[in-house]
PyMOL commands that place a pseudoatom at each C-alpha (Angstrom):
pseudoatom trace, name=CA, resn=ILE, resi=1, chain=A, elem=C, hetatm=0, pos=[46.931, 68.073, 96.928]
pseudoatom trace, name=CA, resn=LYS, resi=2, chain=A, elem=C, hetatm=0, pos=[46.622, 67.027, 93.277]
pseudoatom trace, name=CA, resn=GLU, resi=3, chain=A, elem=C, hetatm=0, pos=[45.561, 63.549, 94.341]
pseudoatom trace, name=CA, resn=ARG, resi=4, chain=A, elem=C, hetatm=0, pos=[42.957, 64.927, 96.746]
pseudoatom trace, name=CA, resn=PHE, resi=5, chain=A, elem=C, hetatm=0, pos=[41.622, 67.200, 93.985]
pseudoatom trace, name=CA, resn=LEU, resi=6, chain=A, elem=C, hetatm=0, pos=[41.747, 64.861, 91.007]
pseudoatom trace, name=CA, resn=ILE, resi=7, chain=A, elem=C, hetatm=0, pos=[40.942, 61.545, 92.656]
pseudoatom trace, name=CA, resn=GLY, resi=8, chain=A, elem=C, hetatm=0, pos=[39.058, 62.506, 95.805]
pseudoatom trace, name=CA, resn=LYS, resi=9, chain=A, elem=C, hetatm=0, pos=[37.371, 65.457, 94.092]
pseudoatom trace, name=CA, resn=GLU, resi=10, chain=A, elem=C, hetatm=0, pos=[38.075, 67.623, 97.136]
pseudoatom trace, name=CA, resn=GLY, resi=11, chain=A, elem=C, hetatm=0, pos=[37.378, 71.222, 96.149]
pseudoatom trace, name=CA, resn=TYR, resi=12, chain=A, elem=C, hetatm=0, pos=[36.333, 70.115, 92.667]
pseudoatom trace, name=CA, resn=ASP, resi=13, chain=A, elem=C, hetatm=0, pos=[32.765, 71.470, 92.975]
pseudoatom trace, name=CA, resn=TYR, resi=14, chain=A, elem=C, hetatm=0, pos=[34.146, 74.860, 94.029]
pseudoatom trace, name=CA, resn=TYR, resi=15, chain=A, elem=C, hetatm=0, pos=[36.529, 74.845, 91.044]
pseudoatom trace, name=CA, resn=GLN, resi=16, chain=A, elem=C, hetatm=0, pos=[33.685, 73.958, 88.651]
pseudoatom trace, name=CA, resn=ASP, resi=17, chain=A, elem=C, hetatm=0, pos=[31.509, 76.692, 90.168]
pseudoatom trace, name=CA, resn=LEU, resi=18, chain=A, elem=C, hetatm=0, pos=[34.253, 79.255, 89.563]
pseudoatom trace, name=CA, resn=ARG, resi=19, chain=A, elem=C, hetatm=0, pos=[34.656, 78.089, 85.956]
pseudoatom trace, name=CA, resn=ASP, resi=20, chain=A, elem=C, hetatm=0, pos=[30.929, 78.424, 85.304]
pseudoatom trace, name=CA, resn=ARG, resi=21, chain=A, elem=C, hetatm=0, pos=[30.583, 81.975, 86.646]
pseudoatom trace, name=CA, resn=GLY, resi=22, chain=A, elem=C, hetatm=0, pos=[30.205, 85.026, 84.453]
pseudoatom trace, name=CA, resn=GLU, resi=23, chain=A, elem=C, hetatm=0, pos=[33.255, 86.562, 82.859]
pseudoatom trace, name=CA, resn=ARG, resi=24, chain=A, elem=C, hetatm=0, pos=[35.906, 85.018, 85.083]
pseudoatom trace, name=CA, resn=ILE, resi=25, chain=A, elem=C, hetatm=0, pos=[37.627, 81.970, 83.725]
pseudoatom trace, name=CA, resn=VAL, resi=26, chain=A, elem=C, hetatm=0, pos=[39.620, 79.615, 85.896]
pseudoatom trace, name=CA, resn=VAL, resi=27, chain=A, elem=C, hetatm=0, pos=[42.169, 77.475, 84.064]
pseudoatom trace, name=CA, resn=THR, resi=28, chain=A, elem=C, hetatm=0, pos=[44.975, 75.253, 85.170]
pseudoatom trace, name=CA, resn=SER, resi=29, chain=A, elem=C, hetatm=0, pos=[48.568, 76.092, 84.335]
pseudoatom trace, name=CA, resn=GLY, resi=30, chain=A, elem=C, hetatm=0, pos=[48.543, 73.105, 81.961]
pseudoatom trace, name=CA, resn=GLU, resi=31, chain=A, elem=C, hetatm=0, pos=[45.503, 74.470, 80.101]
pseudoatom trace, name=CA, resn=LEU, resi=32, chain=A, elem=C, hetatm=0, pos=[47.136, 77.883, 79.872]
pseudoatom trace, name=CA, resn=ASP, resi=33, chain=A, elem=C, hetatm=0, pos=[50.358, 76.335, 78.573]
pseudoatom trace, name=CA, resn=LYS, resi=34, chain=A, elem=C, hetatm=0, pos=[48.440, 74.414, 75.874]
pseudoatom trace, name=CA, resn=ALA, resi=35, chain=A, elem=C, hetatm=0, pos=[46.554, 77.547, 74.833]
pseudoatom trace, name=CA, resn=ASN, resi=36, chain=A, elem=C, hetatm=0, pos=[49.787, 79.537, 74.607]
pseudoatom trace, name=CA, resn=ARG, resi=37, chain=A, elem=C, hetatm=0, pos=[51.381, 76.799, 72.459]
pseudoatom trace, name=CA, resn=MET, resi=38, chain=A, elem=C, hetatm=0, pos=[48.392, 76.845, 70.093]
pseudoatom trace, name=CA, resn=VAL, resi=39, chain=A, elem=C, hetatm=0, pos=[48.534, 80.649, 69.789]
pseudoatom trace, name=CA, resn=ALA, resi=40, chain=A, elem=C, hetatm=0, pos=[52.277, 80.522, 69.131]
pseudoatom trace, name=CA, resn=ALA, resi=41, chain=A, elem=C, hetatm=0, pos=[51.769, 77.832, 66.483]
pseudoatom trace, name=CA, resn=LEU, resi=42, chain=A, elem=C, hetatm=0, pos=[49.224, 79.990, 64.649]
pseudoatom trace, name=CA, resn=ARG, resi=43, chain=A, elem=C, hetatm=0, pos=[51.271, 83.194, 64.974]
pseudoatom trace, name=CA, resn=ASN, resi=44, chain=A, elem=C, hetatm=0, pos=[54.555, 81.644, 63.843]
pseudoatom trace, name=CA, resn=HIS, resi=45, chain=A, elem=C, hetatm=0, pos=[53.675, 79.048, 61.207]
pseudoatom trace, name=CA, resn=ARG, resi=46, chain=A, elem=C, hetatm=0, pos=[54.296, 79.984, 57.570]
pseudoatom trace, name=CA, resn=HIS, resi=47, chain=A, elem=C, hetatm=0, pos=[50.741, 79.032, 56.521]
pseudoatom trace, name=CA, resn=THR, resi=48, chain=A, elem=C, hetatm=0, pos=[48.907, 80.961, 59.246]
pseudoatom trace, name=CA, resn=SER, resi=49, chain=A, elem=C, hetatm=0, pos=[51.171, 83.784, 60.438]
pseudoatom trace, name=CA, resn=GLN, resi=50, chain=A, elem=C, hetatm=0, pos=[50.180, 86.241, 57.694]
pseudoatom trace, name=CA, resn=ILE, resi=51, chain=A, elem=C, hetatm=0, pos=[46.527, 85.616, 58.501]
pseudoatom trace, name=CA, resn=VAL, resi=52, chain=A, elem=C, hetatm=0, pos=[46.520, 85.880, 62.295]
pseudoatom trace, name=CA, resn=ASN, resi=53, chain=A, elem=C, hetatm=0, pos=[49.117, 88.652, 62.557]
pseudoatom trace, name=CA, resn=ARG, resi=54, chain=A, elem=C, hetatm=0, pos=[47.473, 91.013, 60.037]
pseudoatom trace, name=CA, resn=THR, resi=55, chain=A, elem=C, hetatm=0, pos=[46.334, 94.309, 61.546]
pseudoatom trace, name=CA, resn=THR, resi=56, chain=A, elem=C, hetatm=0, pos=[44.017, 97.078, 60.429]
pseudoatom trace, name=CA, resn=ILE, resi=57, chain=A, elem=C, hetatm=0, pos=[45.695, 99.542, 58.069]
pseudoatom trace, name=CA, resn=ALA, resi=58, chain=A, elem=C, hetatm=0, pos=[43.480, 102.506, 57.191]
pseudoatom trace, name=CA, resn=GLY, resi=59, chain=A, elem=C, hetatm=0, pos=[42.306, 102.311, 53.588]
pseudoatom trace, name=CA, resn=LYS, resi=60, chain=A, elem=C, hetatm=0, pos=[43.925, 98.902, 53.005]
pseudoatom trace, name=CA, resn=TRP, resi=61, chain=A, elem=C, hetatm=0, pos=[42.795, 96.313, 55.563]
pseudoatom trace, name=CA, resn=THR, resi=62, chain=A, elem=C, hetatm=0, pos=[40.062, 96.255, 58.188]
pseudoatom trace, name=CA, resn=ILE, resi=63, chain=A, elem=C, hetatm=0, pos=[40.279, 93.426, 60.710]
pseudoatom trace, name=CA, resn=HIS, resi=64, chain=A, elem=C, hetatm=0, pos=[37.259, 92.294, 62.755]
pseudoatom trace, name=CA, resn=ASN, resi=65, chain=A, elem=C, hetatm=0, pos=[37.790, 89.876, 65.635]
pseudoatom trace, name=CA, resn=GLN, resi=66, chain=A, elem=C, hetatm=0, pos=[34.646, 88.098, 66.830]
pseudoatom trace, name=CA, resn=LEU, resi=67, chain=A, elem=C, hetatm=0, pos=[32.305, 90.047, 64.560]
pseudoatom trace, name=CA, resn=ILE, resi=68, chain=A, elem=C, hetatm=0, pos=[28.691, 89.509, 65.637]
pseudoatom trace, name=CA, resn=LEU, resi=69, chain=A, elem=C, hetatm=0, pos=[26.058, 89.420, 62.897]
pseudoatom trace, name=CA, resn=LYS, resi=70, chain=A, elem=C, hetatm=0, pos=[22.269, 89.255, 63.276]
pseudoatom trace, name=CA, resn=GLY, resi=71, chain=A, elem=C, hetatm=0, pos=[19.754, 88.668, 60.524]
pseudoatom trace, name=CA, resn=THR, resi=72, chain=A, elem=C, hetatm=0, pos=[17.736, 86.038, 58.744]
pseudoatom trace, name=CA, resn=TYR, resi=73, chain=A, elem=C, hetatm=0, pos=[18.942, 82.886, 57.084]
pseudoatom trace, name=CA, resn=ARG, resi=74, chain=A, elem=C, hetatm=0, pos=[16.566, 80.694, 55.115]
pseudoatom trace, name=CA, resn=GLY, resi=75, chain=A, elem=C, hetatm=0, pos=[13.628, 82.295, 56.909]
pseudoatom trace, name=CA, resn=LEU, resi=76, chain=A, elem=C, hetatm=0, pos=[15.028, 81.947, 60.436]
pseudoatom trace, name=CA, resn=GLU, resi=77, chain=A, elem=C, hetatm=0, pos=[16.247, 84.690, 62.768]
pseudoatom trace, name=CA, resn=VAL, resi=78, chain=A, elem=C, hetatm=0, pos=[19.927, 83.994, 63.452]
pseudoatom trace, name=CA, resn=LYS, resi=79, chain=A, elem=C, hetatm=0, pos=[22.898, 85.443, 65.248]
pseudoatom trace, name=CA, resn=CYS, resi=80, chain=A, elem=C, hetatm=0, pos=[26.485, 84.381, 64.629]
pseudoatom trace, name=CA, resn=MET, resi=81, chain=A, elem=C, hetatm=0, pos=[29.939, 85.379, 65.769]
pseudoatom trace, name=CA, resn=CYS, resi=82, chain=A, elem=C, hetatm=0, pos=[32.705, 85.200, 63.172]
pseudoatom trace, name=CA, resn=ASP, resi=83, chain=A, elem=C, hetatm=0, pos=[36.114, 84.554, 64.743]
pseudoatom trace, name=CA, resn=LEU, resi=84, chain=A, elem=C, hetatm=0, pos=[38.133, 86.547, 62.222]
pseudoatom trace, name=CA, resn=VAL, resi=85, chain=A, elem=C, hetatm=0, pos=[36.981, 88.667, 59.275]
pseudoatom trace, name=CA, resn=GLN, resi=86, chain=A, elem=C, hetatm=0, pos=[39.548, 90.455, 57.149]
pseudoatom trace, name=CA, resn=VAL, resi=87, chain=A, elem=C, hetatm=0, pos=[38.423, 93.072, 54.654]
pseudoatom trace, name=CA, resn=ASP, resi=88, chain=A, elem=C, hetatm=0, pos=[40.705, 93.999, 51.757]
pseudoatom trace, name=CA, resn=GLU, resi=89, chain=A, elem=C, hetatm=0, pos=[39.467, 97.565, 51.235]
pseudoatom trace, name=CA, resn=VAL, resi=90, chain=A, elem=C, hetatm=0, pos=[41.502, 98.065, 48.035]
pseudoatom trace, name=CA, resn=ASN, resi=91, chain=A, elem=C, hetatm=0, pos=[40.129, 95.025, 46.154]
pseudoatom trace, name=CA, resn=LYS, resi=92, chain=A, elem=C, hetatm=0, pos=[36.762, 94.918, 47.997]
pseudoatom trace, name=CA, resn=VAL, resi=93, chain=A, elem=C, hetatm=0, pos=[37.213, 91.297, 49.110]
pseudoatom trace, name=CA, resn=VAL, resi=94, chain=A, elem=C, hetatm=0, pos=[36.190, 89.841, 52.478]
pseudoatom trace, name=CA, resn=TYR, resi=95, chain=A, elem=C, hetatm=0, pos=[37.981, 86.817, 53.968]
pseudoatom trace, name=CA, resn=LEU, resi=96, chain=A, elem=C, hetatm=0, pos=[36.321, 84.797, 56.711]
pseudoatom trace, name=CA, resn=TYR, resi=97, chain=A, elem=C, hetatm=0, pos=[38.274, 82.571, 59.101]
pseudoatom trace, name=CA, resn=ASP, resi=98, chain=A, elem=C, hetatm=0, pos=[37.109, 80.327, 61.897]
pseudoatom trace, name=CA, resn=LEU, resi=99, chain=A, elem=C, hetatm=0, pos=[39.464, 78.908, 64.508]
pseudoatom trace, name=CA, resn=LYS, resi=100, chain=A, elem=C, hetatm=0, pos=[39.188, 75.225, 65.339]
pseudoatom trace, name=CA, resn=THR, resi=101, chain=A, elem=C, hetatm=0, pos=[41.169, 72.971, 67.624]
pseudoatom trace, name=CA, resn=SER, resi=102, chain=A, elem=C, hetatm=0, pos=[41.560, 69.300, 66.851]
pseudoatom trace, name=CA, resn=TRP, resi=103, chain=A, elem=C, hetatm=0, pos=[43.409, 66.237, 68.048]
pseudoatom trace, name=CA, resn=SER, resi=104, chain=A, elem=C, hetatm=0, pos=[44.244, 65.502, 64.405]
pseudoatom trace, name=CA, resn=SER, resi=105, chain=A, elem=C, hetatm=0, pos=[44.511, 68.742, 62.493]
pseudoatom trace, name=CA, resn=ASP, resi=106, chain=A, elem=C, hetatm=0, pos=[45.543, 66.865, 59.366]
pseudoatom trace, name=CA, resn=GLN, resi=107, chain=A, elem=C, hetatm=0, pos=[42.177, 65.057, 59.307]
pseudoatom trace, name=CA, resn=PHE, resi=108, chain=A, elem=C, hetatm=0, pos=[39.908, 68.096, 59.520]
pseudoatom trace, name=CA, resn=ASP, resi=109, chain=A, elem=C, hetatm=0, pos=[37.828, 66.972, 56.534]
pseudoatom trace, name=CA, resn=TYR, resi=110, chain=A, elem=C, hetatm=0, pos=[36.412, 64.241, 58.810]
pseudoatom trace, name=CA, resn=SER, resi=111, chain=A, elem=C, hetatm=0, pos=[35.554, 66.804, 61.531]
pseudoatom trace, name=CA, resn=TYR, resi=112, chain=A, elem=C, hetatm=0, pos=[34.032, 69.120, 58.914]
pseudoatom trace, name=CA, resn=LEU, resi=113, chain=A, elem=C, hetatm=0, pos=[31.434, 66.445, 58.180]
pseudoatom trace, name=CA, resn=LYS, resi=114, chain=A, elem=C, hetatm=0, pos=[31.059, 64.944, 61.669]
pseudoatom trace, name=CA, resn=TYR, resi=115, chain=A, elem=C, hetatm=0, pos=[30.446, 68.279, 63.417]
pseudoatom trace, name=CA, resn=ARG, resi=116, chain=A, elem=C, hetatm=0, pos=[28.530, 69.716, 60.447]
pseudoatom trace, name=CA, resn=TYR, resi=117, chain=A, elem=C, hetatm=0, pos=[30.806, 72.717, 60.003]
pseudoatom trace, name=CA, resn=TYR, resi=118, chain=A, elem=C, hetatm=0, pos=[29.371, 72.991, 56.490]
pseudoatom trace, name=CA, resn=ILE, resi=119, chain=A, elem=C, hetatm=0, pos=[26.267, 74.538, 58.102]
pseudoatom trace, name=CA, resn=GLN, resi=120, chain=A, elem=C, hetatm=0, pos=[28.429, 77.142, 59.836]
pseudoatom trace, name=CA, resn=ASN, resi=121, chain=A, elem=C, hetatm=0, pos=[30.267, 77.796, 56.557]
pseudoatom trace, name=CA, resn=SER, resi=122, chain=A, elem=C, hetatm=0, pos=[27.030, 78.407, 54.668]
pseudoatom trace, name=CA, resn=LEU, resi=123, chain=A, elem=C, hetatm=0, pos=[25.411, 80.488, 57.404]
pseudoatom trace, name=CA, resn=TYR, resi=124, chain=A, elem=C, hetatm=0, pos=[28.393, 82.741, 58.131]
pseudoatom trace, name=CA, resn=THR, resi=125, chain=A, elem=C, hetatm=0, pos=[29.266, 83.278, 54.477]
pseudoatom trace, name=CA, resn=SER, resi=126, chain=A, elem=C, hetatm=0, pos=[25.647, 84.126, 53.621]
pseudoatom trace, name=CA, resn=MET, resi=127, chain=A, elem=C, hetatm=0, pos=[25.386, 86.524, 56.555]
pseudoatom trace, name=CA, resn=LEU, resi=128, chain=A, elem=C, hetatm=0, pos=[28.611, 88.281, 55.566]
pseudoatom trace, name=CA, resn=ARG, resi=129, chain=A, elem=C, hetatm=0, pos=[27.390, 88.653, 51.980]
pseudoatom trace, name=CA, resn=GLU, resi=130, chain=A, elem=C, hetatm=0, pos=[24.390, 90.556, 53.321]
pseudoatom trace, name=CA, resn=TYR, resi=131, chain=A, elem=C, hetatm=0, pos=[26.542, 92.631, 55.681]
pseudoatom trace, name=CA, resn=PHE, resi=132, chain=A, elem=C, hetatm=0, pos=[29.242, 93.502, 53.111]
pseudoatom trace, name=CA, resn=LYS, resi=133, chain=A, elem=C, hetatm=0, pos=[27.125, 94.348, 50.060]
pseudoatom trace, name=CA, resn=GLY, resi=134, chain=A, elem=C, hetatm=0, pos=[29.323, 95.473, 47.168]
pseudoatom trace, name=CA, resn=TYR, resi=135, chain=A, elem=C, hetatm=0, pos=[32.209, 93.284, 48.331]
pseudoatom trace, name=CA, resn=LYS, resi=136, chain=A, elem=C, hetatm=0, pos=[33.166, 89.816, 47.182]
pseudoatom trace, name=CA, resn=VAL, resi=137, chain=A, elem=C, hetatm=0, pos=[32.925, 87.497, 50.207]
pseudoatom trace, name=CA, resn=GLU, resi=138, chain=A, elem=C, hetatm=0, pos=[35.109, 84.426, 49.871]
pseudoatom trace, name=CA, resn=PRO, resi=139, chain=A, elem=C, hetatm=0, pos=[33.885, 81.124, 51.363]
pseudoatom trace, name=CA, resn=MET, resi=140, chain=A, elem=C, hetatm=0, pos=[35.100, 80.413, 54.884]
pseudoatom trace, name=CA, resn=SER, resi=141, chain=A, elem=C, hetatm=0, pos=[38.542, 79.079, 55.706]
pseudoatom trace, name=CA, resn=PHE, resi=142, chain=A, elem=C, hetatm=0, pos=[39.139, 77.144, 58.905]
pseudoatom trace, name=CA, resn=LEU, resi=143, chain=A, elem=C, hetatm=0, pos=[42.393, 77.647, 60.799]
pseudoatom trace, name=CA, resn=VAL, resi=144, chain=A, elem=C, hetatm=0, pos=[42.866, 74.283, 62.465]
pseudoatom trace, name=CA, resn=VAL, resi=145, chain=A, elem=C, hetatm=0, pos=[45.416, 73.938, 65.231]
pseudoatom trace, name=CA, resn=ASP, resi=146, chain=A, elem=C, hetatm=0, pos=[46.482, 70.776, 67.029]
pseudoatom trace, name=CA, resn=LYS, resi=147, chain=A, elem=C, hetatm=0, pos=[45.258, 70.799, 70.651]
pseudoatom trace, name=CA, resn=LEU, resi=148, chain=A, elem=C, hetatm=0, pos=[48.748, 69.952, 71.873]
pseudoatom trace, name=CA, resn=ALA, resi=149, chain=A, elem=C, hetatm=0, pos=[50.425, 72.125, 69.207]
pseudoatom trace, name=CA, resn=TYR, resi=150, chain=A, elem=C, hetatm=0, pos=[52.708, 69.278, 68.154]
pseudoatom trace, name=CA, resn=ASN, resi=151, chain=A, elem=C, hetatm=0, pos=[51.486, 69.163, 64.534]
pseudoatom trace, name=CA, resn=ASP, resi=152, chain=A, elem=C, hetatm=0, pos=[51.522, 72.087, 62.129]
pseudoatom trace, name=CA, resn=PRO, resi=153, chain=A, elem=C, hetatm=0, pos=[48.365, 74.207, 61.852]
pseudoatom trace, name=CA, resn=VAL, resi=154, chain=A, elem=C, hetatm=0, pos=[46.243, 73.613, 58.760]
pseudoatom trace, name=CA, resn=VAL, resi=155, chain=A, elem=C, hetatm=0, pos=[44.282, 76.092, 56.657]
pseudoatom trace, name=CA, resn=TYR, resi=156, chain=A, elem=C, hetatm=0, pos=[41.192, 74.266, 55.397]
pseudoatom trace, name=CA, resn=THR, resi=157, chain=A, elem=C, hetatm=0, pos=[39.737, 76.403, 52.616]
pseudoatom trace, name=CA, resn=THR, resi=158, chain=A, elem=C, hetatm=0, pos=[36.184, 75.783, 51.475]
pseudoatom trace, name=CA, resn=THR, resi=159, chain=A, elem=C, hetatm=0, pos=[34.639, 76.542, 48.084]
pseudoatom trace, name=CA, resn=GLU, resi=160, chain=A, elem=C, hetatm=0, pos=[31.368, 77.781, 46.633]
pseudoatom trace, name=CA, resn=GLN, resi=161, chain=A, elem=C, hetatm=0, pos=[30.492, 74.120, 46.057]
pseudoatom trace, name=CA, resn=HIS, resi=162, chain=A, elem=C, hetatm=0, pos=[30.642, 73.506, 49.823]
pseudoatom trace, name=CA, resn=ILE, resi=163, chain=A, elem=C, hetatm=0, pos=[28.110, 76.298, 50.355]
pseudoatom trace, name=CA, resn=ILE, resi=164, chain=A, elem=C, hetatm=0, pos=[25.798, 74.967, 47.646]
pseudoatom trace, name=CA, resn=GLU, resi=165, chain=A, elem=C, hetatm=0, pos=[25.971, 71.472, 49.159]
pseudoatom trace, name=CA, resn=ALA, resi=166, chain=A, elem=C, hetatm=0, pos=[25.218, 72.803, 52.642]
pseudoatom trace, name=CA, resn=LYS, resi=167, chain=A, elem=C, hetatm=0, pos=[22.053, 74.472, 51.340]
pseudoatom trace, name=CA, resn=ALA, resi=168, chain=A, elem=C, hetatm=0, pos=[20.858, 71.786, 48.929]
pseudoatom trace, name=CA, resn=GLY, resi=169, chain=A, elem=C, hetatm=0, pos=[22.144, 68.647, 50.639]
pseudoatom trace, name=CA, resn=PHE, resi=170, chain=A, elem=C, hetatm=0, pos=[24.763, 66.130, 49.548]
pseudoatom trace, name=CA, resn=TYR, resi=171, chain=A, elem=C, hetatm=0, pos=[25.736, 62.511, 49.782]
pseudoatom trace, name=CA, resn=ASN, resi=172, chain=A, elem=C, hetatm=0, pos=[28.829, 61.464, 51.673]
pseudoatom trace, name=CA, resn=SER, resi=173, chain=A, elem=C, hetatm=0, pos=[30.216, 58.211, 50.364]
for i in range(1, 173): cmd.bond("trace and resi %d" % i, "trace and resi %d" % (i + 1))
show_as sticks, trace
zoom trace
């Protein structure tokens, strides 16, 4: 059956059609296993567990998963969806995290430039600063997990300089 599906493409169009429909998602058991390994890596690793396992605690922390923001950025109407926003209500600080998968999580700096994640960093951080007036919004951190979950997850933390460079331009040598 696998050979007929993978090589002969029998039933493949039907499978693709199911994957492309609305809210239902069809995945293979292998895809589900990989996803579960990545989630476990993030939830259990010493560098990421405190981030991804944090929950809302009234008056202390407010956690937003997939927070949608609409507004203007550099004169353009924009809409973005932040993967994870954590608000420290006591210290009035907002932390922004974006989840990324990679074949080489230890080389995310290359992906940051190649896929222009600096634009996302600048946009999302700027939008959050408008949304959370009166709070300090820290630059984005990327939680990077290996697609096969064999390597440790990486927290790639950006700086104000990254945001300035994204807006003004920079040279990559």
